[in-house]
ZAMARGU-4260 file (C-alpha; in steps of 0.2 Angstrom, whole numbers, plus 5000, padded with zeros to 4 digits):
<rodrens>
0) 5050/5087/5233 | 5049/5073/5231 | 5037/5059/5236 | 5021/5057/5246 | 5012/5042/5251
5) 4997/5041/5263 | 4986/5026/5269 | 4970/5023/5279 | 4962/5006/5278 | 4963/4988/5285
10) 4981/4984/5280 | 4997/4987/5289 | 5001/5005/5286 | 5020/5004/5288 | 5021/4991/5274
15) 5010/5000/5262 | 5019/5017/5265 | 5037/5010/5263 | 5032/5000/5248 | 5024/5015/5240
20) 5039/5026/5244 | 5050/5013/5236 | 5040/5015/5220 | 5044/5033/5221 | 5062/5031/5223
25) 5065/5035/5205 | 5060/5053/5208 | 5076/5057/5217 | 5078/5060/5236 | 5090/5060/5250
30) 5080/5055/5266 | 5064/5046/5270 | 5051/5044/5284 | 5034/5038/5289 | 5022/5041/5304
35) 5008/5029/5308 | 4995/5029/5321 | 4986/5018/5333 | 4982/5026/5349 | 5000/5034/5348
40) 5011/5040/5334 | 5026/5030/5328 | 5038/5041/5319 | 5052/5034/5309 | 5065/5044/5299
45) 5081/5040/5290 | 5094/5050/5280 | 5098/5040/5264 | 5087/5027/5255 | 5071/5019/5259
50) 5081/5003/5263 | 5088/5013/5278 | 5070/5017/5283 | 5065/4999/5282 | 5079/4994/5294
55) 5070/5005/5307 | 5053/4998/5303 | 5059/4980/5306 | 5064/4985/5324 | 5049/4996/5327
60) 5035/4986/5318 | 5017/4990/5322 | 5000/4985/5316 | 4994/5003/5313 | 4982/5005/5299
65) 4984/5024/5296 | 4999/5034/5291 | 5008/5046/5280 | 5026/5045/5272 | 5038/5055/5262
70) 5054/5055/5252 | 5063/5071/5253 | 5074/5080/5240 | 5082/5094/5250 | 5078/5112/5246
75) 5079/5121/5263 | 5092/5113/5275 | 5104/5099/5272 | 5099/5080/5270 | 5098/5074/5288
80) 5086/5065/5300 | 5080/5082/5308 | 5076/5089/5291 | 5067/5073/5285 | 5048/5072/5284
85) 5036/5069/5292 | 5037/5085/5303 | 5028/5087/5319 | 5021/5103/5327 | 5011/5101/5342
90) 4997/5089/5338 | 5000/5090/5319 | 5011/5078/5308 | 5013/5083/5290 | 5023/5079/5274
95) 5025/5092/5261 | 5031/5093/5243 | 5035/5111/5236 | 5042/5127/5243 | 5034/5139/5255
100) 5040/5156/5248 | 5035/5166/5263 | 5040/5154/5276 | 5051/5167/5285 | 5037/5179/5287
105) 5025/5165/5293 | 5039/5159/5305 | 5040/5176/5313 | 5022/5175/5319 | 5024/5157/5326
110) 5032/5162/5343 | 5025/5147/5353 | 5033/5134/5342 | 5051/5128/5345 | 5058/5123/5327
115) 5067/5107/5326 | 5072/5108/5308 | 5079/5120/5295 | 5064/5117/5283 | 5050/5128/5276
120) 5039/5113/5278 | 5040/5113/5297 | 5034/5131/5297 | 5018/5126/5287 | 5015/5112/5300
125) 5017/5124/5314 | 5005/5136/5305 | 4992/5123/5304 | 4994/5118/5322 | 4991/5136/5327
130) 4974/5136/5319 | 4969/5118/5324 | 4955/5117/5337 | 4944/5102/5333 | 4942/5103/5314
135) 4958/5098/5305 | 4951/5103/5288 | 4947/5120/5293 | 4964/5123/5301 | 4972/5117/5285
140) 4962/5129/5274 | 4965/5144/5286 | 4984/5140/5285 | 4984/5138/5266 | 4975/5155/5264
145) 4991/5163/5271 | 5004/5153/5261 | 5013/5159/5245 | 5021/5145/5236 | 5018/5127/5230
150) 5013/5113/5240 | 5006/5095/5240 | 5003/5090/5258 | 4996/5076/5269 | 4991/5080/5287
155) 4986/5070/5302 | 4982/5076/5320 | 4987/5065/5334 | 4970/5067/5343 | 4960/5062/5328
160) 4971/5050/5318 | 4957/5042/5308 | 4957/5057/5296 | 4970/5062/5283 | 4969/5080/5276
165) 4978/5083/5259 | 4979/5098/5248 | 4988/5104/5233 | 4994/5119/5224 | 5007/5116/5210
170) 5013/5100/5217 | 5003/5084/5211 | 4993/5073/5223 | 4982/5058/5219 | 4969/5049/5230
175) 4968/5031/5226 | 4951/5024/5229 | 4951/5006/5234 | 4940/4993/5242 | 4940/4997/5261
180) 4955/5007/5259 | 4961/5024/5253 | 4978/5029/5247 | 4987/5045/5244 | 5002/5048/5232
185) 5011/5061/5223 | 5013/5049/5208 | 5001/5035/5202 | 5015/5022/5202 | 5013/5021/5221
190) 4995/5016/5219 | 4997/5002/5207 | 4993/4985/5214 | 4981/4993/5227 | 4968/5001/5215
195) 4966/5007/5197 | 4953/5021/5203 | 4959/5038/5207 | 4954/5056/5211 | 4967/5069/5204
200) 4967/5084/5215 | 4967/5101/5206 | 4976/5116/5213 | 4967/5124/5227 | 4958/5108/5232
205) 4958/5100/5249 | 4952/5083/5253 | 4947/5075/5270 | 4949/5056/5270 | 4941/5045/5283
210) 4936/5027/5283 | 4919/5033/5278 | 4924/5042/5262 | 4932/5057/5254 | 4926/5075/5255
215) 4933/5088/5244 | 4933/5107/5247 | 4942/5122/5240 | 4951/5136/5249 | 4935/5145/5251
220) 4929/5130/5261 | 4916/5126/5248 | 4911/5108/5243 | 4919/5102/5227 | 4913/5087/5216
225) 4926/5073/5215 | 4928/5064/5199 | 4935/5046/5199 | 4946/5042/5185 | 4955/5026/5179
230) 4974/5024/5181 | 4980/5019/5164 | 4997/5011/5170 | 4999/4994/5177 | 5011/4986/5189
235) 5022/4977/5176 | 5027/4993/5168 | 5036/4999/5183 | 5046/4983/5186 | 5063/4980/5179
240) 5058/4964/5170 | 5075/4956/5171 | 5085/4971/5165 | 5100/4977/5176 | 5093/4995/5177
245) 5077/5004/5173 | 5087/5015/5161 | 5093/5000/5150 | 5075/4994/5150 | 5068/5010/5145
250) 5081/5012/5131 | 5077/4995/5125 | 5059/4998/5125 | 5059/5011/5112 | 5054/5001/5097
255) 5038/4996/5107 | 5035/5013/5115 | 5038/5023/5099 | 5026/5011/5090 | 5013/5015/5103
260) 5016/5034/5100 | 5013/5031/5082 | 4999/5019/5083 | 4983/5024/5074 | 4991/5041/5070
265) 5002/5037/5055 | 4993/5031/5040 | 5007/5026/5028 | 4995/5019/5014 | 4986/5035/5012
270) 5001/5046/5017 | 4992/5055/5031 | 4994/5059/5050 | 4979/5061/5061 | 4981/5068/5079
275) 4964/5067/5087 | 4968/5076/5103 | 4974/5093/5097 | 4956/5100/5095 | 4960/5110/5080
280) 4951/5111/5063 | 4961/5111/5046 | 4956/5129/5045 | 4964/5133/5062 | 4979/5124/5058
285) 4981/5134/5042 | 4980/5150/5052 | 4995/5145/5062 | 5011/5156/5058 | 5021/5154/5074
290) 5024/5140/5085 | 5032/5142/5103 | 5039/5126/5110 | 5041/5126/5129 | 5052/5113/5139
295) 5066/5110/5151 | 5081/5098/5149 | 5077/5083/5138 | 5060/5090/5133 | 5068/5106/5127
300) 5081/5097/5116 | 5066/5086/5109 | 5058/5103/5105 | 5073/5110/5097 | 5075/5094/5086
305) 5057/5095/5081 | 5058/5113/5076 | 5071/5109/5062 | 5059/5096/5055 | 5043/5107/5056
310) 5052/5122/5048 | 5058/5110/5034 | 5040/5104/5031 | 5031/5121/5033 | 5040/5136/5026
315) 5028/5149/5031 | 5029/5144/5050 | 5042/5151/5062 | 5046/5140/5077 | 5053/5147/5093
320) 5060/5134/5106 | 5062/5141/5123 | 5068/5135/5140 | 5053/5136/5152 | 5063/5143/5167
325) 5070/5157/5157 | 5054/5161/5146 | 5044/5164/5161 | 5054/5180/5165 | 5056/5187/5148
330) 5044/5200/5141 | 5041/5190/5125 | 5029/5194/5112 | 5018/5180/5106 | 5009/5184/5090
335) 4990/5181/5089 | 4992/5168/5075 | 5002/5156/5087 | 5001/5140/5095 | 5012/5133/5109
340) 5018/5116/5112 | 5020/5112/5130 | 5032/5097/5132 | 5034/5088/5148 | 5036/5069/5152
345) 5028/5071/5169 | 5016/5084/5165 | 5020/5092/5181 | 5036/5102/5178 | 5034/5118/5188
350) 5042/5130/5176 | 5034/5122/5161 | 5017/5123/5169 | 5019/5141/5174 | 5024/5145/5156
355) 5008/5137/5149 | 4997/5146/5161 | 5005/5163/5156 | 5004/5159/5138 | 4985/5154/5140
360) 4982/5170/5149 | 4988/5179/5133 | 4974/5170/5123 | 4986/5158/5114 | 4981/5140/5112
365) 4992/5127/5121 | 4994/5109/5116 | 5002/5097/5128 | 5015/5084/5123 | 5014/5073/5138
370) 5017/5056/5144 | 5008/5055/5160 | 4989/5053/5159 | 4980/5064/5171 | 4994/5076/5175
375) 4991/5094/5178 | 4997/5100/5161 | 4987/5086/5152 | 4971/5092/5161 | 4974/5111/5159
380) 4980/5111/5141 | 4968/5116/5127 | 4972/5100/5118 | 4987/5089/5115 | 4996/5072/5111
385) 4999/5059/5124 | 5015/5050/5119 | 5010/5033/5127 | 5028/5029/5131 | 5023/5021/5148
390) 5031/5025/5165 | 5049/5032/5164 | 5057/5026/5181 | 5075/5031/5178 | 5078/5049/5181
395) 5087/5051/5164 | 5074/5053/5151 | 5077/5042/5135 | 5061/5034/5127 | 5052/5050/5131
400) 5064/5060/5120 | 5061/5049/5105 | 5042/5049/5107 | 5041/5068/5111 | 5051/5072/5095
405) 5040/5060/5085 | 5024/5068/5092 | 5029/5085/5087 | 5035/5080/5070 | 5017/5072/5067
410) 5010/5089/5072 | 5021/5097/5059 | 5015/5085/5046 | 4997/5089/5050 | 5002/5108/5048
415) 5009/5103/5031 | 4993/5093/5026 | 4982/5108/5031 | 4991/5119/5018 | 4990/5106/5004
420) 5009/5105/5003 | 5015/5093/4989 | 5014/5075/4996 | 5031/5072/4989 | 5038/5084/5002
425) 5029/5075/5017 | 5031/5057/5011 | 5049/5054/5017 | 5044/5060/5035 | 5028/5048/5035
430) 5038/5033/5028 | 5052/5035/5040 | 5042/5037/5055 | 5033/5021/5051 | 5050/5011/5050
435) 5059/5021/5064 | 5054/5008/5078 | 5061/4994/5068 | 5077/5003/5064 | 5079/5007/5083
440) 5076/4989/5087 | 5089/4983/5074 | 5102/4995/5081 | 5099/4989/5099 | 5100/4971/5094
445) 5115/4972/5083 | 5126/4985/5091 | 5123/4986/5110 | 5138/4975/5114 | 5150/4985/5103
450) 5144/5001/5111 | 5147/4994/5128 | 5165/4990/5124 | 5168/5007/5117 | 5160/5015/5132
455) 5172/5005/5144 | 5187/5011/5134 | 5182/5030/5137 | 5175/5028/5154 | 5190/5035/5163
460) 5189/5052/5154 | 5181/5066/5165 | 5177/5078/5151 | 5168/5077/5134 | 5163/5088/5120
465) 5148/5084/5109 | 5146/5092/5091 | 5133/5092/5078 | 5126/5103/5064 | 5108/5105/5058
470) 5097/5092/5065 | 5112/5084/5073 | 5115/5099/5084 | 5100/5096/5096 | 5105/5078/5097
475) 5123/5083/5102 | 5115/5093/5116 | 5105/5079/5122 | 5120/5067/5121 | 5130/5078/5132
480) 5116/5080/5144 | 5113/5061/5146 | 5132/5058/5149 | 5133/5072/5162 | 5117/5066/5171
485) 5122/5048/5174 | 5141/5047/5172 | 5145/5064/5180 | 5157/5067/5166 | 5159/5086/5162
490) 5150/5085/5145 | 5145/5099/5134 | 5136/5100/5117 | 5140/5113/5104 | 5135/5117/5086
495) 5150/5111/5076 | 5151/5127/5067 | 5156/5136/5083 | 5171/5124/5086 | 5183/5137/5081
500) 5175/5151/5091 | 5180/5143/5108 | 5178/5125/5111 | 5193/5119/5101 | 5204/5127/5114
505) 5198/5112/5126 | 5205/5098/5115 | 5218/5089/5124 | 5221/5072/5132 | 5208/5075/5146
510) 5194/5076/5134 | 5185/5065/5121 | 5175/5072/5107 | 5159/5065/5100 | 5154/5070/5083
515) 5136/5066/5078 | 5137/5065/5059 | 5121/5060/5049 | 5124/5056/5030 | 5116/5072/5024
520) 5120/5089/5015 | 5131/5094/5030 | 5142/5079/5030 | 5157/5087/5022 | 5156/5102/5034
525) 5156/5090/5049 | 5171/5080/5041 | 5181/5097/5040 | 5177/5100/5059 | 5182/5082/5063
530) 5199/5085/5054 | 5202/5101/5064 | 5201/5091/5080 | 5210/5076/5073 | 5225/5088/5069
535) 5226/5092/5087 | 5226/5074/5093 | 5209/5074/5099 | 5201/5057/5105 | 5187/5057/5093
540) 5171/5046/5093 | 5161/5048/5077 | 5143/5042/5077 | 5137/5041/5059 | 5127/5031/5046
545) 5139/5037/5032 | 5150/5025/5023 | 5164/5039/5021 | 5180/5035/5029 | 5183/5046/5044
550) 5199/5051/5053 | 5192/5047/5070 | 5199/5037/5084 | 5183/5027/5085 | 5169/5026/5073
555) 5152/5019/5077 | 5143/5015/5061 | 5125/5014/5061 | 5118/5006/5045 | 5100/5012/5042
560) 5086/5015/5029 | 5083/5032/5037 | 5088/5048/5029 | 5079/5063/5037 | 5076/5055/5054
565) 5093/5048/5056 | 5098/5059/5070 | 5084/5051/5081 | 5092/5034/5078 | 5110/5041/5082
570) 5103/5047/5098 | 5100/5030/5104 | 5118/5026/5102 | 5122/5040/5113 | 5109/5034/5126
575) 5118/5017/5126 | 5135/5025/5127 | 5131/5035/5142 | 5123/5021/5151 | 5138/5009/5149
580) 5150/5023/5154 | 5140/5026/5170 | 5140/5007/5173 | 5158/5006/5171 | 5161/5020/5183
585) 5150/5011/5196 | 5137/5025/5197 | 5119/5024/5203 | 5112/5024/5185 | 5094/5025/5189
590) 5095/5038/5203 | 5110/5049/5199 | 5116/5061/5213 | 5107/5077/5216 | 5094/5075/5203
595) 5075/5072/5204 | 5063/5065/5191 | 5049/5076/5192 | 5054/5094/5195 | 5039/5102/5204
600) 5048/5117/5211 | 5057/5131/5203
</rodrens>
């Protein structure tokens, strides 16, 4: 991890590489580097940001037209210049995303190479160099045949710098096909503005890129056909457009992005939902008795919230929501009449992808709930739903949560429709989905300033507890995650019913407590929990759409027409609250410390 860019063409490689790496900054990283070629290699590496790398480029500018670059998120070895990519081994320069699991074994056989870094990546570069005679593609294939682990790599040899060899296994790589130039990137955002045509490499594929074209092969050194696809995103989507931070932009975009998720799928007039990409007949939908929802972080919480709604809609279906990184290692039984929903914003999350492949190997159909078109999960799933939320640049996910939850709810509605469940039971969900974008829009327009002021008031606290019941419980978990991600406040979410089983012991002046209180059948129970904390002088923030008077230090009232989907709306309050606390604390909101956007390693 985390970002790869490569270039061969007629332009200035240093400029293309650094601008591409800047586009990938949102993925999270701690060092950056590039190497370009024109008779000799110019290697520039810096600990820190791409801006630090750019200072080196200014003092060592070249007109080179071939090169590779990388932003690194440390896995082996501390963030430093010596551990930054590209790595050199003999005649080989290489950048690498992923983890080489058997690097120690491989390192022991490379007696002739003097290692300059602490990384597993340099071991792979040295292994390629040990096989390199005069055919770089063949050397890469021979080396990768010995590798256990994940990789996305770009390799150049100093004695033939007019050729870039790239390969992938478990870590995404895209080849951008332009006019008189070819680019390589680990994310399509680095290609925007240069080309909208791309080849998405599959696992086990290697591509040799020259000025004359692109040749694909597999690990058995057999030719592979290349399919050129259109990149759906555009340059405007990855720009701030006047917002102070990408996170604020993405929170504010939710009325529009959710409308895109729902467009053409929710038919209010006929009270129907149609998802065209799931590739399942009504008969197959009726046969589903079990749903496994797989995700990590925010995607997991979106699945948890959706599970409440699906089980409300379809009483004869059980829903099991699992954390991908744990589910992989459990001996879980999946019944034959099951379907799995695989939830990932990037479509590249390593643990989630591995779970999907394991579930598919058991003969269970997997449907992707994905934002990134062309991603690995999107291509390997048996069907699915693109949420169409547009690029998420900030590391903390916001608009994806709203759209993922809504997409899974639509799937639940389709299950209900397949069973001929009384339309009266389905109607509230369809009607509220249709007005949810406008309700979010009104909240953001009318209450953002007030939420910012409240956030400033609580910005000096270092601890927080989030509490909810029923559908508000997953929202409390997500609210706590957002706060800890970007403000570094020690925030944890709990079911409110568990308050007396431990968390209430934490209530003191170091903590504030956020109660997520929809005006539903659990309102009075939440009020009782709130009073228990108030009796112990807690610093309570209540987020609610209820008109009931609450004994809280601060109440954020959210007027809304919604009833069943209110928790999704209340979550937007939490997003704004977390954002403004992070700003008040002076944090790097879009690139919080130690985090990466697309987690492509375990």
